[in-house]
C-alpha positions as CSV (number, residue, x, y, z in Angstrom):
1,M,109.3,97.7,192.1
2,S,112.0,97.5,189.4
3,F,113.5,94.4,187.9
4,S,117.0,94.1,186.4
5,R,117.0,95.2,182.8
6,S,118.9,92.0,181.9
7,S,115.8,90.0,182.8
8,F,114.0,91.6,179.8
9,D,116.8,91.7,177.2
10,H,115.0,89.1,175.1
11,L,112.0,91.3,174.6
12,T,111.4,91.7,170.9
13,D,109.2,94.0,168.9
14,A,106.8,91.0,168.4
15,T,106.6,90.6,172.2
16,Y,105.9,94.3,172.6
17,Q,103.2,94.2,169.9
18,E,101.6,91.2,171.6
19,H,101.4,92.6,175.1
20,A,101.2,96.4,174.5
21,L,99.5,97.0,171.2
22,N,96.5,94.7,171.5
23,P,93.0,95.6,170.4
24,S,92.3,97.4,173.7
25,S,92.6,101.1,173.1
26,V,93.2,101.6,176.9
27,T,96.1,99.2,176.9
28,S,97.8,100.5,173.7
29,S,97.7,104.0,175.0
30,V,99.2,103.5,178.4
31,I,101.3,100.3,178.5
32,T,104.7,101.2,177.1
33,R,107.9,99.4,176.5
34,S,109.2,100.9,179.7
35,D,106.3,99.3,181.6
36,L,107.1,95.9,180.1
37,Q,110.7,96.1,180.9
38,R,110.1,97.1,184.5
39,S,107.0,95.1,185.6
40,A,106.1,91.4,185.4
41,T,102.4,92.4,185.9
42,A,102.5,94.4,182.6
43,H,102.9,91.0,180.9
44,M,99.7,89.7,182.6
45,L,97.1,92.1,181.5
46,H,94.5,89.4,180.8
47,D,94.9,88.1,184.4
48,L,94.8,91.7,185.8
49,N,91.7,92.4,183.9
50,R,90.1,89.3,185.3
51,A,91.1,90.3,188.8
52,I,89.5,93.7,188.5
53,E,86.3,92.4,186.9
54,P,84.3,92.4,190.2
55,L,85.1,96.2,190.6
56,K,83.8,97.3,187.2
57,P,80.2,98.0,188.4
58,T,81.6,100.0,191.4
59,S,81.7,103.8,191.3
60,M,85.2,105.0,192.4
61,E,86.7,108.4,192.3
62,R,90.3,108.1,193.7
63,M,92.9,105.4,193.5
64,L,96.6,104.9,194.5
65,D,99.2,102.7,193.0
66,I,102.0,101.9,195.5
67,G,105.2,101.2,193.4
68,C,103.7,102.7,190.3
69,G,106.9,102.7,188.2
70,F,106.3,104.2,184.8
71,G,102.5,104.5,185.5
72,G,101.2,102.2,182.8
73,L,99.4,99.8,185.1
74,A,97.9,102.6,187.3
75,A,96.6,104.2,184.1
76,F,95.3,100.9,182.8
77,V,93.4,100.1,186.0
78,G,92.2,103.7,186.5
79,R,90.9,104.1,182.9
80,T,89.3,100.6,182.9
81,L,87.4,101.3,186.1
82,R,86.7,104.9,185.0
83,I,88.5,106.5,188.0
84,S,89.0,110.2,187.6
85,E,91.9,110.7,190.0
86,I,94.9,108.4,189.8
87,H,97.7,108.7,192.2
88,G,101.0,106.8,192.2
89,I,104.1,106.6,194.4
90,D,107.5,105.2,193.8
91,K,111.0,105.5,195.3
92,D,112.6,105.8,191.9
93,A,112.3,109.5,190.8
94,D,113.5,108.7,187.3
95,V,110.3,106.8,186.4
96,L,107.8,109.4,187.6
97,G,108.1,111.7,184.6
98,E,106.6,109.2,182.3
99,A,103.9,108.3,184.9
100,R,102.8,111.9,185.0
101,Q,102.5,111.9,181.2
102,K,99.9,109.1,181.7
103,S,97.9,111.4,184.0
104,V,99.1,109.8,187.2
105,R,99.6,112.2,190.1
106,T,102.9,111.1,191.4
107,H,104.8,111.3,194.7
108,H,108.4,110.4,195.2
109,L,108.5,108.2,198.3
110,D,110.2,105.1,199.8
111,V,107.5,103.3,201.6
112,S,110.0,101.2,203.6
113,K,111.1,104.4,205.3
114,S,108.0,106.6,205.5
115,G,104.2,106.4,205.9
116,L,101.8,107.3,203.1
117,P,101.4,111.1,202.7
118,Y,97.6,111.0,202.5
119,P,94.7,111.6,205.0
120,D,92.7,108.8,206.5
121,G,90.1,107.2,204.2
122,H,91.4,109.1,201.2
123,F,91.2,106.3,198.5
124,D,88.5,104.2,197.0
125,L,91.0,101.7,195.6
126,I,94.7,100.9,196.4
127,I,96.7,98.7,194.1
128,S,100.2,97.3,194.4
129,F,101.8,94.8,192.1
130,G,104.9,92.8,192.9
131,M,106.2,95.3,195.5
132,L,105.5,94.0,199.0
133,D,108.0,91.1,198.5
134,Y,110.8,93.7,198.5
135,L,110.0,94.8,202.0
136,P,111.5,93.2,205.2
137,C,108.0,93.2,206.8
138,F,104.5,93.6,205.3
139,D,102.8,95.0,208.5
140,P,103.9,98.7,208.4
141,L,102.7,99.2,204.8
142,L,99.5,97.2,205.3
143,Q,98.7,99.3,208.3
144,E,99.1,102.4,206.2
145,I,97.0,101.0,203.4
146,G,94.3,100.3,205.9
147,R,94.5,103.8,207.2
148,V,94.2,105.6,203.8
149,T,91.5,103.3,202.4
150,R,88.0,104.3,203.0
151,T,85.6,101.9,204.8
152,G,84.1,99.8,202.0
153,G,87.0,100.7,199.7
154,H,89.1,98.0,198.0
155,V,92.7,96.8,197.7
156,L,94.2,94.8,194.8
157,I,97.6,93.3,195.5
158,S,99.7,90.9,193.4
159,L,102.6,88.8,194.7
160,P,104.6,85.7,193.7
161,N,103.0,82.6,195.3
162,L,105.4,80.9,197.7
163,A,103.3,77.7,197.3
164,S,103.3,77.7,193.5
165,W,103.8,74.5,191.6
166,H,107.3,75.4,190.6
167,N,108.3,76.4,194.1
168,R,107.0,73.1,195.4
169,I,109.0,71.2,192.9
170,A,112.1,73.3,193.6
171,I,111.9,72.5,197.4
172,L,111.3,68.8,196.7
173,L,114.4,68.8,194.7
174,G,116.4,70.6,197.3
175,Y,116.5,74.0,195.6
176,Q,115.8,77.5,197.0
177,P,112.6,79.1,195.6
178,R,113.5,81.8,193.2
179,D,111.3,84.4,194.8
180,V,113.0,84.1,198.2
181,E,116.5,85.5,198.0
182,V,118.9,85.1,200.9
183,S,121.7,87.3,199.5
184,R,122.1,90.6,197.8
185,E,125.3,89.4,196.2
186,V,124.7,86.0,194.8
187,L,121.6,84.0,193.7
188,A,122.2,81.2,196.2
189,G,120.7,77.7,196.0
190,V,118.4,78.1,193.1
191,H,118.0,75.7,190.2
192,P,120.9,75.9,187.7
193,W,118.5,77.0,185.0
194,Y,118.4,80.5,186.6
195,K,122.2,80.6,186.8
196,R,122.5,79.6,183.1
197,R,120.4,82.7,182.4
198,Q,122.9,84.7,184.3
199,E,120.3,86.1,186.6
200,S,121.3,88.0,189.7
201,P,119.5,89.0,192.9
202,V,116.8,91.7,192.4
203,G,115.6,92.2,195.9
204,H,113.0,89.6,196.6
205,I,113.2,89.2,200.3
206,H,110.3,86.9,200.9
207,T,106.8,86.2,199.7
208,V,103.7,84.3,200.9
209,T,101.1,81.7,200.2
210,T,97.6,82.7,199.2
211,S,96.2,81.5,202.6
212,A,98.9,83.3,204.6
213,F,98.2,86.6,202.8
214,S,94.5,86.3,203.1
215,E,94.9,85.7,206.9
216,L,97.3,88.7,207.1
217,M,94.8,91.0,205.3
218,T,92.0,89.9,207.6
219,H,94.3,90.8,210.6
220,H,94.7,94.3,209.0
221,G,91.0,94.9,208.6
222,F,90.2,93.6,205.1
223,E,87.6,91.1,204.0
224,T,88.9,88.7,201.2
225,L,86.6,89.0,198.2
226,K,88.5,87.0,195.6
227,I,91.9,85.5,194.9
228,T,92.8,84.7,191.3
229,G,95.9,83.0,189.8
230,A,98.0,84.6,187.1
231,V,100.1,83.2,184.3
232,P,103.6,84.7,183.9
233,Q,104.3,85.6,180.3
234,G,107.0,87.2,178.2
235,M,110.0,87.3,180.5
236,I,109.2,84.3,182.7
237,A,107.4,81.6,180.7
238,R,109.8,81.0,177.8
239,Y,109.3,77.3,177.5
240,Q,106.2,75.5,176.2
241,M,106.0,73.0,179.0
242,S,106.2,75.7,181.6
243,E,103.5,77.7,179.8
244,F,101.3,74.7,179.6
245,I,101.6,74.0,183.4
246,D,101.2,77.6,184.2
247,K,97.9,77.8,182.3
248,L,96.8,74.5,183.8
249,F,97.2,75.8,187.4
250,A,96.1,79.4,186.8
251,S,92.5,78.4,187.8
252,R,94.0,77.1,191.1
253,P,95.4,80.2,192.8
254,T,97.0,78.1,195.6
255,L,99.2,76.5,192.9
256,A,99.6,79.4,190.4
257,R,103.0,81.2,190.1
258,R,101.5,84.6,191.0
259,F,98.2,85.6,192.5
260,F,96.0,88.7,192.7
261,Y,94.3,89.4,196.1
262,L,91.1,91.5,196.0
263,G,89.8,92.7,199.4
264,A,87.4,95.3,200.9
265,K,88.0,97.3,204.1
266,R,85.7,96.3,206.8
267,S,83.9,98.7,209.1
268,T,85.3,98.9,212.6
């Protein structure tokens, strides 16, 4: 899903060099400035690589990225795991041209209004990063993900953590968690720090704790394999103290700001 471009206005060439043009040839060839401007996960490639580590010995042929954006993350995961057929869907038609340039087979689709246009058991891996929290309800899409994932196939989903350390502090101080927006017009109830940055609502309807999401995925036919924490970088963690605390709690997914869920579809 997209973020407001103003959230990324402070990106500098140095930031781009740090996150996109690192020594990994896979990363430097597919993660573009467009990906960094659109996706928080594009700033967390170290954590993403750690999350997909258990999948590296697995042979996979076909994957799907739901909310693929400009395609950099789909291409990064696909090439890292040596997946030959990479698919991506997004409701924003304007981003799909660049995704196709990165060898992503794209489909223009709003998943909040339509099911996934693929046959049952079609994919070995489905990924979705920071997209589910824009939907009014998780169940319809998770049912579709379960349908198009083969038995024994995998899902990797990233979301903001409702029970993160900074959300717990916000609630204790009487503030609204940033990742749960109650208005499309005004950023209501959040800490003044966000308002000083002149942030506006971007569409975060709700998010979950790690335990709630694991339980939900079990309900939809998946076995939880691993949940890892992630450290926001670039656009989010701009203060040294925040960065220090983020890194401290990254090893505790229940407290981390974001998490990656890795699951496998159970046989029925």
